[in-house]
N, C-alpha and C positions, 0 to 999 in steps of 0.2 A: 386375726392371727392365723398363720399357717400351721400345718401339722408338723410337730417336732419329732426328733428321735425318741424323746421320752414318751410321747404319745404312742408311737409304734411299739416301743418296748412294753408299755403297760398292756396294750391290746394283745400282744403276742405272749406276754407272761415271761419275758426274758430280760436280760440286762441291756442297758444302753450300749455297752461295748459290743455285745453280740449283734445288735442291729447295725452298728457302725461297720462291723466286719462284713456283714452281708451286703450293705450298701456299697462298700468299697471293694467288693468282690474278692475278699481275702480267701485263700484256698483252704485254710484249716477250719472249715465249717461243715458239719455233717449235712448231707442232702436233706435229711428230715428237718433239721433246724433251719436250713436255708428256706425250705418250702413253707415252714410255719411263719417265719418272719416276712416272707414275700406275700403271704396271704394278708397279713396285717397291713403291709404297705399298700396293697391293692385296695383293701377295704377302706382305708383312711384317705387314699389318694395322696400319699406322701411324695413330695418331690425334694430331692437333695438341694441344698443351697450351694451351688457350685462356686459362686463368688466367694462366699465365706471359706469354702474348702481351699480354694487356690490362695486366698490371702493368708491363711494359716501357714501355707507352704512358702510364702513370699513370692507368689506368682500372680499374674494377671488372668491366667486362663485363656490367653489369646496367643495364637501363633500366626505368623504372616506367610503368605504364599505369593511370591512376586514372579510374574511371567512377562515376556516381552510383548505379547500381543493377545489381549483378552478377546478381541474380535475373531481370532483364529479359532475355529471349532475345536481343534485338538486341545488347545490350552483351556478352553471353556469346559470341555468334557473332563479334562484332567483336574481342573479346579473342583468340579463337583465330586470327583472321587476322593480328593484330598479332604474336602469338607466332611464327607461320610466317614473316612478313616479317622479323622481327628475327633469326631463325635464319639467314637468308641472309647476314647480316652478323656471324654468330658472337656475337650478343648474347642474353642470357637476359632474360626479362621478369618483373618483379615486378608482379603485379596487385593493385591496392588499390581499396577500396570506400568512397566518401565518403558514401553514403546521401543524397546531394543536400543535405548540410548545409553552410552557409556556413563554419562554424568548421573543419570537416574539409577543405574545399576550400582555405582559407587555410593550414592546417597543411601540407597536401601541397605547395602551391605555394611556400610561403616557405622551409621548412627541414626538413620531415619526411624522415628517412632520407637527407639530403643526403650523408652520409658513405658511404652504401651504393650509391647509384645514380649513373650518369653523366649521365642526362638523364631528362626526364619528358614523357609524352604525357598530357594532361589534358582530360577532357570536363567542363567546369564548368557549373553552373546559376546560382549566385548571385554569382559573382565579378563585380566591376565593373572598369572600365578603371583606376580609381585603385588598386585592389588590385594589378593587374599592373604598373603603372608603379612602384609602391613596392617591388616585389620586389627583394630584395637578393641572393638566391641566384644564383650565377653559372652553374649548370649549365643547358644548353639546355632550352628548353620549347617544345613544339608543342601548340597548342590544337585541339580538335575541337569541332564544334557550330556552330550557325548564328548566334549573336550576334556582332555585329561589335565588335571592340575596337580602340581607337586606342592600341595598345601595340606595342612592338618584338618581336613574336613571330609566327612562322608560324601560320597557321590553315587547317585543312582542313574544308570545309563544302560540302555540296551546295546547290543553289539550291532552297530549300524553296517559294518562291512559284511558280516554274515547275513544280515537281513536283506541287504541289497543283492547279494549273490543269490539268495533264494528266489528273489523276484526275477532276476535275469535268467536263472536256470529254468524257471517255469516257461519263460518266453522261448528259450532255446529248445526246450522239450516239445514245444508246439510247432517247431520248424521255422521260427522267425530268425532271420539272419541280420537284417539291418535294424539294430535296436538303438534308438536315440535315448539320450539322457537330457532331460529338461530340468533346469534349476541349479546349475553349477554356480559357484561363487568364486571370486578372487579373494586373496588374503590368506587368513590363518588355515593351516593345513589340518588342524584338528577340529574344525567345524563340522557339523553333521553333513553338510552338502559335500564336503571333500571326502568324507568317509564313505558316503553312499556312491559317489563317483568312483572311488577306489574299488568298491565292491563290484561295480559295473565292469571296470577294466579287468579285475582279477577273474571274474567268472567267464568273461569272453576269452581270456588267455587260457584258462583251464580247459575250455572247449576247443582250443586250437584255432580260435578266430582272432584276427587282428582288430583291436579297438579303433574304430574310425572316428577320430576326433572331430571330424566335420559334422558329426551327429550330436555333438555336445553343445548345448545352448545355455548361456548364462542368463539369469534373470535379475532384475533390480529388486524384486520382492518375492513373496511366496504366495500370492493370491491368485484368484481365478483369472484376472486380467493379465497377469504375468505369464500364466500358462498359455492363454490364448495368443498373446503376442509372440511367445517363443515358438509355438507351433507354426504360426503364420510366417515367421522369419525363416524357419527351416524349409517350409514348402516353397517360399519365394526364392530361395537359393537353389531350388531344384534338387534338394537332398531329401526326397520323400522316403521316410523309413517304413518298415512293415510292422514295427512295434515301438512303443514308447515306455520308458521307465521314468517316472516323474519323481522329483524330490519329495513332493507331498500330494495329498489328495486334491487340494485346491488347484495346484498347477495341472494335475491330471484332468480335472473336470473342465478347466479352461481350454486345455488342448483338445479335449473331445468336442467341445463346442466349435472350435475352429475347423476341425476335421469334418464335422457335419455340415458346416456352412460351405465348405469347399467341395461337397459332394462325395466325400469319402466315408465308407462305412466302418463302424467299430463293432466287432473286431475283424470283419472279413478282410478289409483293406489294411487297417492298422490296429493292432492290439495295444491296449493301454493298461499299465499297472501304476497304482499310486502308492502312498505311504501314509499311515496314521489311522486308517479305518475310522474316519469320522462318520457320524450318523448319515450325513448327506450322501456318502458313497454307496449306501445301500438302496436308496430310493429314487435315483435318477431314472430317466427313460431307459438307459442302459446302466445297470448296476456295475460298480467299479471293483475290479480285482485290486487288492491292496495288501500291503504289509501291516499287520495289526500288532502294535506293541501292547503288552499287557498293562494297560493303564491302571487297572485296579491294583496290580502288584506294585507298580511304580509309586502310587499314592500310599499304599499300606507300608511299604518299606521305608519311604521317606519320613512318614509320620512316626513310625516305630523307632527309627534311629534318633529322631529329634526328642521324642518322649524319653527314650532310654537315657539320653544325655541330660535331660532335665531332671531325671529321677535322683541324681546325686549318688547313685550306687557305683559299683565297679563297672566301668565301661571299656569295651575293647578299643583297640587302635582304630583310627579312621580307615574305612574300607571303601573300595569301589565295587559296587554290587550291580550285576547285570540281570535284570528281570528277563523273562522270556518274550518271544514274539512268534507269530505264525503268519503264514501266507493264506489269505482268504480269497478263494477263487470264485469269481462271479462272471457276469456276462461280457465284460469289456475285453476278456481274453478268450473265452470259450463260447460266446453266444448263448444259446439256450441249452448248452451241454454241460453247464457247470456242475450239475449233479452227478455226471458220469466221469468227472476228472479223476484220474488215478492219483492216489495219495503217494507221496514219497517222503522219506525221512529227512527232516531238516538237519543241516550240519551244525547250526549253533547249539551249544550245550544248553542254552536257556530257551531254545525254541521248541515249538511243537510242530507236528506235521501239517502240511497244507490242508486246508479244509474247504469244502465247497458250500456255498450258500446261495 
């Protein structure tokens, strides 16, 4: 038999209700009483029965986190942050992989595993506003990603335009003039790739420079091979840039590989900036300068909004929340001088100043 609330109450010399208040972290418990009960919990090795707790509330204790590509380090790192944030609320996370397919996004959004999960955090690529408005599933939904939906759901998304402008401004400040953009996409204008390309254009225009569309290369995907192929295409067209701003870190890393194979030096010949600040960006032969979204804040905000709606109390209207970002300066733009880079104030209200690592 496991240790019960009654056992803890007897050891601490308090009521079962007091122990319950401490276990559930209710605020109206004095520090002295909380410490007394916690000592009894530690001595007896009490562990709360989370399953029973959730069942009493009519919940399963499970939330789902659905991403388009679990093999992408950014989503893997974000999933870890979501799991940690959910654990603070005693929730378990079921991670699902949609492969970026519309039919799987619809399945996850509409009804998939609705009997298993209490709520869903979804990072969609192909869903439209009409799909979300038509959703009949009543479990709470929080959206991640940069597309704007006119639908009654919370959305957590950084300001991609401002983040892209920070990256391009850094390259301009270094005296780079031919700045390529790798990773553009055709189709919906509110996709992240379009927003980052828009930031590229806006910052060049703000600096009085004409955006050379010959330096924009579309990719089929967002992996290392796509970045390597895009960089090769640009060089083979005779459009050698002196800097590259890539849609994400994987494309940037692939581009750096091609540059090295072609005998070009990073950053001496071509400076490179990525986006996402995945762990791999810090440990290559040449560490990668990158835009770092606040993944911990994204995870915390998405879980908090979901749990708030599951609580059944008074809930605010759905909101679009923008966590911060920062530009992390490393060797791919400044060589061995990253530590001496002059910090400047980022324009995004959610962003922090560039930092050197």
